[in-house]
C-alpha positions in Angstrom: 0.0 0.0 0.0 2.4 2.7 1.0 5.2 2.6 -1.7 8.4 4.4 -1.5 7.9 7.9 -2.7 10.4 9.7 -4.9 12.8 12.1 -3.1 11.6 15.1 -5.1 8.1 16.4 -4.7 5.6 15.8 -7.6 4.9 18.7 -9.8 1.9 20.7 -8.7 -0.8 20.5 -11.4 -2.2 24.0 -10.6 -1.4 26.8 -8.2 -4.4 26.2 -6.0 -4.3 22.4 -5.8 -2.4 20.0 -3.6 0.1 17.9 -5.6 -0.9 14.4 -6.6 1.3 11.4 -6.7 0.5 8.4 -8.9 2.2 5.0 -9.0 1.7 1.4 -10.1 2.4 -1.8 -8.3 1.8 -5.5 -9.2 -0.3 -8.2 -7.5 0.7 -11.9 -7.5 -1.8 -14.1 -9.3 -4.9 -15.1 -7.2 -4.3 -12.4 -4.6 -6.8 -9.7 -5.7 -9.6 -10.7 -3.3 -7.3 -10.9 -0.3 -5.6 -7.6 -1.2 -9.0 -5.9 -1.3 -10.1 -7.6 2.0 -7.0 -6.4 3.8 -7.4 -2.8 2.5 -11.1 -2.8 3.5 -9.9 -3.4 7.1 -7.0 -0.9 7.0 -5.4 -0.5 10.4 -6.4 2.8 12.1 -2.8 3.4 13.1 -1.7 3.1 9.4 -4.4 5.5 8.3 -3.4 7.9 11.0 0.3 7.7 9.9 -0.7 8.5 6.3 -2.9 11.4 7.2 -0.2 12.8 9.6 2.3 12.7 6.7 0.0 14.8 4.5 -1.5 12.0 2.4 -5.2 12.4 1.5 -7.7 11.4 -1.1 -5.8 8.1 -1.5 -7.2 5.5 -4.0 -5.9 2.2 -5.4 -7.4 0.8 -8.5 -6.9 -2.7 -10.0 -6.5 -3.7 -13.6 -7.8 -7.3 -13.3 -6.4 -8.4 -16.7 -2.8 -7.5 -15.8 -3.0 -7.5 -11.9 -1.5 -4.0 -12.1 -2.5 -1.7 -9.2 -2.7 2.0 -9.8 -2.5 4.3 -6.8 -3.1 8.0 -6.6 -2.9 10.3 -3.6 -2.9 13.9 -2.9 -0.1 15.3 -0.9 -0.2 18.4 1.2 2.3 21.2 0.4 4.2 20.4 3.6 3.9 16.6 3.3 6.4 14.2 4.9 5.5 11.2 2.9 9.1 10.4 2.1 9.5 9.6 5.8 6.7 7.0 5.9 9.1 4.1 5.3 10.6 4.8 8.7 7.2 4.3 10.4 6.8 1.0 12.3 3.1 0.9 11.2 4.1 1.2 7.6 6.8 -1.5 7.9 4.4 -3.8 9.6 1.9 -3.3 6.8 4.5 -4.0 4.2 5.3 -7.3 5.9 1.6 -8.1 6.1 1.1 -7.4 2.4 4.3 -8.9 1.0 2.8 -12.4 0.3 0.2 -10.7 -2.0 2.4 -8.5 -4.3 5.8 -7.9 -5.8 8.1 -6.5 -3.2 11.7 -5.5 -2.6 13.9 -7.4 -0.1 12.7 -5.1 2.7 9.1 -6.0 1.8 8.4 -2.5 0.5 6.1 -2.7 -2.6 7.8 -2.5 -6.0 6.3 0.7 -7.2 6.9 2.8 -10.3 5.9 6.5 -10.3 3.6 7.6 -13.1 3.7 10.9 -14.9 0.6 13.0 -15.1 -0.3 13.8 -18.7 -3.8 15.1 -18.2 -6.0 16.4 -15.5 -9.5 17.9 -15.6 -10.7 19.7 -12.5 
């Protein structure tokens, strides 16, 4: 769920809007239902960590044909999302989710940032 964020901040799409960060991840075959089930019961301490780091309006979508997950989140101007990998709650979540998706050796999700090419407000 909470992938490593790029060190630099995403470009702000307009002067009056919070920046958005989009990324993709990959599920392992047969894990879509369990992935959804675990996110439907997201831990309150994890949700609190994300909000405290300036993450809001966070959605994850699934392409069922390719098992590609697409995540998008808004980040506050003063976000500290790059520090989330240091959070014990985030690390525990990564360990919990590792059996379901492609991960790095530290169990952080393999995530690729996506470039915004269009937005309609």
